[in-house]
ROKOL-543302 format. One record per residue: x, y, z of N, C-alpha, C in turn; residue in one letter. Coordinates in steps of 0.02 Angstrom, whole numbers, plus 50000, padded with zeros to 5 digits. Layout:
BEGIN
XYZXYZXYZA ...
END
This chain:
BEGIN
551975469355091552175470755145553085467655118M 553615472455131554295471855122554525467355190K 554905461955196555125458555230555705457555231T 556035457655311556605454755301556725448255348S 557285445355358557515440155394558045442255426A 558085442455483558695443755530559255436655503F 560005437555511560215432155518560935434355522V 561495429655565562205429655568562505430255511Y 563155431455497563665428155461563685421055443P 563765417255516564035412355522563395406955495W 562895408155498562305405855472562335405955380D 562555409355357562755407255279563465407255259V 564045407855293564695407355270564825399055281N 564875397655235565035389855230564595383755238G 563865388455210563315383055199563145385555120D 563435383555064563075385755017562345386554993P 561955381755036561235382055025561075387355051Q 561295390355103560885395555158560575401455100A 561035404455058560685410155036559975409054993P 560045401954941559515401054911558925398454962G 558805397155021558465394655058558285403155085R 558565407955114558345410955136557815416955077L 558045416555028557675419354968557035415854963A 557055408554975556415404854963556105405655016A 556275408355069555785410455133555415413755108L 555275418655066554815425055043554935431855068G 555685431355068555955438355092556265442055040V 556245449255043556365453255006557385456255032E 557205454255090557915458055126558035452655178Q 558795453255192558985450355235559555457855300V 559335455255353559695459155391560335457555430T 560955459355415561385455655419561945457455461L 561955451655531562415457255587563185458555571A 563305466655581563865467155570564325468255625A 563915469155692564375471455748563715467455800A 564075465555850563505461055885563755459055944Y 563445457555999563635455156058563855449256089H 563975446156129564195439356152563385433056131S 563435428156112563095424256106563315417256096T 562705413156127562825405656111562295405156058R 562285402056001561745402455957562045393455899A 561105392555905561185385855872561285388655795L 561425381955744561435383555699561235375755647T 560605376955661560285370155642560315365655582P 560445369455520560585367955456561135366455427R 561835369855454562415371855436562795363955436H 563105364355373563505357255347564115357555410P 564475361755444564795361355481564725360755555R 564415363755577564385366255653563515365755666H 563525364455729562745365055754562705370455801R 563265372855840563175378455898563805381855862V 563595389055879564255394055883564325398955944V 564975399155972564795403956026565395409656023T 565075414556032565215420356008565515424456080A 565995423756087566305423356171566145432456186E 566245436356150566165443456168566075447156105H 565775453256128565515459556082565925458956022A 565885460255953566245459555927566065463155850A 566555465255812566495467155718566495462955706V 566155461355642566175455755602566465455955528L 567015462255528567225464055476567965466555492Y 568385468955454569075471555466568935478955490P 569035482255542568945489355560569565492055513V 569565499155508569955504155458570265507155513D 570785512655491571065515755530570935521055576D 570325522055572570015527455616569935526655700R 570115519755711570195517955779570935518455803W 571505519055762572195519255799572355524655833E 572585522855897572795528255956572185529556011G 571425526655982570955527756038570765519956074R 570805524156143570735517956206570115514656189T 569475517656202568895513456163568735509656101L 569065504556067568915505255990568505496056001R 568265494955938567955488255923568325483355934P 568075476455957568565471755970568355465055910Y 568905462655878568835458855818568475451555839P 568235448555798567795443455816568395435855809A 568335432455836568715425755870568565422655811G 568725415555816568725410255752567735408555728D 567215412855762566645411855752566585415455686W 566695421455685566865426055627567445429555597A 567885425155583568475426755552568605431755489P 568955436155488569195437755420568665445155432G 568345444255353567795448355325567145443955343D 566805440255397566495436955388565735439555357A 565855447555382564925450855349565095449855306Y 565655452855258565585455355196565495447455136G 566025441155180565805436155128564995434455131E 564725433655190564075434055202563455438755147A 563735443755153563355448855117563355449755038A 563905445555020564195446054949563655437854928A 563685434054979563285426854948562505427454946A 562445432154995561575435854988561525438354926L 561985442354911561595446854862561685444754795A 562055438954773562125435254741561615430254720E 561135430654785560555425454783559925429154767A 560045435754752559525441254750559335446254799G 559465443254868559325446254933559625455254950S 559085460454963559305466154981559825464555058E 560395468755048560655467155123560755473055160V 560545473655210560545479255263561025474955317H 561295480455348561725479955416561335478255488T 561475474655527561055475455594561755474355652W 561665482355676562115483755710562115485855789V 562315482055849562195481355902562685486655936V 562555490955968562815496956001562815497456076L 562585500656115562655499556177562705493056239A 562915487856202562835482456237563545478556230H 564015478856286564485474756279564965475056349N 564815467456375565145466856424565835465556425S 566275465256367567075464356348567075472056367R 566795476356344566875482456333566935484956433L 566475481956442566405483756528566965480856587G 567195475456555567625470656576568025474156591A 568575476756532569095478356535569165485956532E 568615489856535568625497556556567975497456589H 567975496356648567385495556711567165503256717P 567575508356709567165516656734566835519156673D 566715513956618566265514756557565285512256561T 565395506756626564795505156650564465509456677S 563735507656662562925510656708563285507356777V 563055513156839563385509256900562565511256939V 562455506856973561795507656997561795510757072N 561145512457099561375516957161561445512557211A 561665505757213561945501457271562805502357254Y 562985504257203563625504457198563735499557133G 563325494557121563745487857048563565492656997D 564145489256963564235488556895563925485856852R 563725487856794563335484256747563805482756678Y 564255478656683564795478656633564355477656556P 563875474556559563585473756482563295480656470W 563085486456508562855490956472563275497056485A 563515499556427563905505256433563575512756453P 563955518556503563385523356502563305525256454C 562905528356442562855532856351562905538456384V 563065542756428563115546156454563805550956445A 564085545256440564955548356465565325550156385Q 565485556456375565625558456335566135554056288P 566625549256308566985545856267566735538656269A 566085537856306565785530856254565415533156213T 565155539756204564685543356156565065542456095R 565755545256098566005547456025566025540456008A 566495533656049566515528156034565795524755994Y 565385525356020564745524456002564575525355929L 564685532655910564475536355851564875533255797T 565425533655828565965530255771565855523855729E 565535519455802565415512155775564945511655741L 564285515755754563855515955723563835518355643A 564395521355626564675525055548564805518555525A 565295517155560565795512055517565275505055513E 565135503155575564725495755538564085496055519A 563905504555512563225502255476563425502155404A 563785506855386564005507255313564595503355276V 564415497155269564665491555240564595490955173R 565145488955125564895490555045564565485955034P 563955488154982563515485854964562735485455006G 562995487355067562415487455115561825494355086A 561135491555085560755494955081560435500955132R 560595498855185560355503555227560485499355317G 560335501355351560505498155432559935498455494T 560045493955532559555493355582560145493555650E 559845499455693560305499655741559905497655802L 560315493955842559965492255898560265492555951E 559925493556014560465495756081560665502856073S 560255505656054560435513956036560225518656077L 560355516756155559945520356197560185518756268G 559855517856330559925515056391559925508556387W 560505504256428560375498356452560405497056515Y 559885494856547559875493656623560025485756660G 559665484856708559665476456740559515474056678L 559025474656669558665469056617559135465756572A 559365458756559559935457556513559835449356523H 559925446356463559925439856446560645438156473L 560805437156529561325435356552561455427856560H 562225424556544562145417956577561955416156621A 561655409356630561285407756682561115411856749H 560735416356713560415423056756559855420056832D 560115424656870559675422256941559455429256960K 559105432556925558825439256948558195438756938T 557805434556952557055433356930556635434057008A 557175432257071556895430257130556365437157161G 556415442457137555995449157154555775450957093V 555095452157108554525455657043554895461957074G 555245465257013555375473257012554775475756998L 554545473456934554135478256890554275485956861G 554035489656818554325492556785554525498756831D 554235499756896554575504356930555285502256964A 555375495856995555925492757011556465492556962G 556325489356902556775490356850556975497456831Q 556735502356825556865509356809557505511156875Y 557175510956945557655514056990558235507956988L 558145502956973558875497956958559305498656904M 558905503456859559415504556777559585511356811S 559525515456832559835524056851560405522256866L 560905525456827561595526956827561825531756878C 562405531256926562605535256955563395536056957F 563605534356885564285536556881564435544356878C 565115546556869565035553356895564625557856829P 564705555656757564335560756714563555561756731A 563415553956738562495554856777562405558156841C 562995560556884562875563256952562635569156916R 563255572356867563185578756841562745581056834A 562485573756784561745577656744561235578256800G 561375573656825560715575856890560565581156934Y 561365583056962561375589956970561165596756928G 561135595056858561085599656820560105601556820E 559925593856835559165593256843558845596356916Q 559295599756952559135602357036559125597457076G 559555591157065559445586957107560225584757148L 560235582357203560905582457255560935571957229D 561565571357189561475565457165561665559057221P 561945563457283561965557057344561345557957367E 560925562757374560225560857418559895556357367E 560055557857307559565555157251559865546857261L 560235543957251560585539657275560285535857337A 560035540257386559815537257446559055535857428R 558665539557402558075540157407557805533357355A 558385529857295558295526257281558235519557303V 558815517857339558745514057389558385513457453R 558145518657466557455519157499556885516357469S 556625518457415556175515157374556155509357366A 556675506457345556695499457329556695494857381L 556785498457445556665492657513556145487057517E 555495491857498554855487857504554875483157465P 554995485457386555135478957341555605473657352V 555965474057402556555468457399556115463857451W 555635467657485555335463557534554765459257512Q 554535460457454553975457457410553465463257401G 553635467657409552885472457412552675472157329A 552205472957290552155472557229552115479057197P 552465481657150552345489757138551975491257073S 551555496857064551095497857005551515497456929D 551175495956886551505496256817551515503356805G 551985505056754551895510856700552355515256744G 552385520556716552595527756737552255529256808W 551455528356817551355529556885551675527056910A 551775519156930552195514456970552855519556992G 553175521256943553905524056960553715529356994V 553205535157002553095540857025552825539457077V 552325532557095552185531057177552805530257210K 553225527457186553665524157232554435529357235L 554375533157199554945536957180554705545357204F 554135546157200553985554257182554165556357123G 553755562157108553305565957047554045568857025E 554415573357097554715576957061555525573957055T 555895566857067556445564957042556345560756995R 555645557056996555485553156937555545558256879A 555315562556882555235568156823555855569856788D 556385571556857557015575456849557565569956801A 557515564656825557935560856797557665556856743T 557065555356750556795554856674557135559856606R 557045565956634557115573756580557905572456574A 558395570656604559055569756613559275563356569W 558895558556566558895550456519558755551656457R 558035554956463557655556856387558205559656342D 558515565856362559005570656350559445567856311H 559835563456359560515560656337560265555156296T 559805551356306559645545156230559555549956173A 559345556856166558995558656108559665561956067R 560065564756114560555568856079561075563056059T 561125557756098561555552756059561235549456002L 560695548556007560175544555944560275548655901Q 560375556355885560255561955847561165561755819E 561665559455859562325559955828562425555155787A 562295547855809562295540855776561985542055717A 561355544255721561025543455650561435549355594V 561475554855597561835558655574562555555855551A 563085554155602563615550655594563485544855516A 563065540955526562885536055485562795538155421V 562105543355416562045548355342562515552255325R 563205553955352563625556555335564165551355290A 564015545455321564495540055288564385536555223A 563575538255222563195531455186563005535955107A 562925530455050562765533254999562155535155007P 561835541154944560995542254937560545537254947D 560095539854977559495533154966559535526455027G 560285528655072560325522555124559815523755199F 559485517755190558955518155251559305516455324Q 559065521455367559265521355459558515520655489V 558525512755508558165513155569558315510155624L 557915512055682558155510355756557685503855786L 557925500955827557535495555856557255498255911H 556605500355914556435504155967555675501156008A 555745504456078555175503056093554885511656119D 554105512256109553885519756102553675521056199P 554145516656230554125520456294554765523556311V 554805528256334555605531956331556075531456379S 555585530556451556105525756492556265520056507Y 556075515256455556205508056445557025505756420H 557295501956450557805500956430557915494956405C 558505492156357558715486256326558845489856267G 558805482256215559055481856147558685487056117A 557815486256118557445490856095557425496856139N 557855501556101557695507856150557285512956164A 557235514056218556505518856249556655524556197G 556075526156171556025533256121555675536156144V 555645544156108554905545956097554625546756026D 554135541056007554065541055938554055548055892P 553785552755910553805559355882554665560255847A 555005561155899555695562955905556065557955865H 555935553255868556405547255825556175547055757I 555525548755745555075548955663555685555055645L 555745557955680556205565355662556735564355641S 557245560655643557755558155659558045553255608V 557825546655611557845541455580557335540655523A 557435535255476556795534955422556245528955456D 556345526355530555825521355538556055518455595G 555785513955624555965510255687555755502955656V 556035495855698555795490955700555625490755776V 554975489355786554675488855838554465479855870V 554535478455925554635471255950553685470755965P 553495465055921552785464455911552745455455920C 552995451855944552815444755968552505445356013T 552315449456061552015448856132551245451856095G 551325454856034550585459356030550835464356001G 550535468755926550785474255906550495479955936S 550385480755990550045486056008550745492056022G 551315490256034551735496856013552035497855959P 551715497255908551645499955848551195507055843L 550535505255892550065512455891550365519055880T 550715520955957551315528055963551495529655891P 551985525355875552205526955800551775528555764F 551245524755738550775527055693550445532455700A 550335533455766549845539955779550335547455751E 550905546355732551215552355718551135555655667Q 550685551355626550255551655552551205553055492G 551605550755490552155549755467552025545255403R 551765546855356551675541955296552325537755269P 552885542655270553445540555236553795536855273D 553815534755348554025532555393554045523855401A 554525520455392554655511955408554445511055461V 553725507355469553575503955544553525497255519L 554375494655542554345488055550553975483155596A 553545479355581553515474955644553845468455658A 554325468355705554725462655722554475455655739N 554215451655712554055445555754554415439455754F 554575437255814554995431355844554705426355801T 555025421055759554885416555707555105409655764I 555355410055814555835402755841555315400255881V 555025395355898554535392055933554905392955985S 555535390056004555865387456063555895394356091G 556005400856074556185406656088555375412556109M 555125409056118554385411156128553915413156065G 554345412256000553835415155943553165409055927G 552835412355874552405409455871552265408555773S 552735404255754552525404555673551925402755649P 551605397755693550825394755672550415400255661G 550565405555712549975412755713550165417255641T 550965417055635551135423255596550715425355545L 550285423055488549735426155474549175432055498G 548955428555544548455433655577548965439755619R 549455436755648549995443455677550225448555620D 550295445055557550435449155485550005454655487I 549345451955478548765455855471548415459555531A 548555458855588548475463355635548945469755631R 549675468155628550065472855623550135476755566A 549735476555519549465480455444549095482655483R 548485480855516547795485655523548345492255576D 548585489855616548915493555657549385501755633L 549605499455580550105504155546550735501255523G 550795493055517551495493155506551585491855430A 552225494055425552245494255336552815489855303T 553035485855364553695480955345553605474655412E 554095469755383553945465155435554715462555448L 554735461355509555505458355512555505451555553R 555835447055524555745440155552556345436155582L 556325436355662556825435255712556605427355731Y 557195422155705557745424755683557955418655621H 557885418355549558015415155511558585409955507A 559295410655563559675406455552559395403055630G 559145404955687558965400955717558565395155728L 557905397255690557285392855671557355385955649A 557015381555667557045374755634556655375755572S 556805371055560556375369155483555765371155488D 555465367155538554605367655559554435373755550G 554935380955604554635386755591554615388355528D 555395388155495555445391055426554695389755378L 554535383755392554065381355331553365385555352A 553305385855422552815389655463552785397955433A 553365399955440553505407555406553355406655343A 553575403555289553595402955232552845402255215R 552345398955230551675399855213551415405555232S 551585408255286551285416555313551345421355265A 552175419255251552265426555198552025426255121L 551725420055112551385418855049550785420555044A 550385418955098549675424755104549715432355122G 550295433955133550275441755124549855445655088R 
END
């Protein structure tokens, strides 16, 4: 099975041993960040540093003139990824024999939300989520589509993996996060992720809902949750808490909004890319889910993109809805965290790979070769040797 490891440019640049070490891991491909959100990351083997702080979402290459005069535009990186950091790393990786694909984070950008607050998701209480651009807003959709095309199609790249191409919501790995005091469950997360910006209010109106009444209904439905009442899981829990009519209508609006953005972004990438360029989405097979792995309809997304990257660290079950589509030409990449300290299990990777293959996986992804310890990398190398 073809395998790719995720890395950042700062894992490679300034470390002449990094490209060879990645090739020796047993991967054929490296998925290299070209546009990424803010993060604080360890670099356990780098000769010059041990911690890199990316202070805000940024592109890791010099942008072209397509952004001149635009209000919404990508931010350049600071000293954590100066100049064409992506290009420098990509060239070194290619020279070591690795096929390079871009890794592009889209609808996850706290600086955009801070500087342009009207672009953010707004919940039923009026709270803004600056990390979550509302993907229903025309200007935001245009920005994300253009960013996808530019960041994905970097010189020499053979393909791309688009992350966060859909709705983001309440859940977010925020600095010093303090949001776990109430167990929201699927239903509470869904209701707390519904957006009430002007574009979404208009969208609810198109579904026959009064947005003011809908916001009141969200707040009313959540009141028992704030008091500690458990909520049922899955979509049935959303329906029970919110009512079938409201649940189905809001989901119809959000599903349509995400699908059309995904179609537009993939089309823009294809228009800019050379023949044979592979386009994958980081995806969750439950369309109402929010986050980095965008909730999608499996049949729809496999008709739009070349395949999906599916989170499998907690089990490979999410592969099944994609495999059931019967698309032998589609890439189904099982994504496993190999960093023990981040919930990964590199010691069981061999068994996990076998299980993913049985469930329809055609490729593997390893998150994240730059963050993993030497011990974790050794375990991953051993598992890959036994594929």
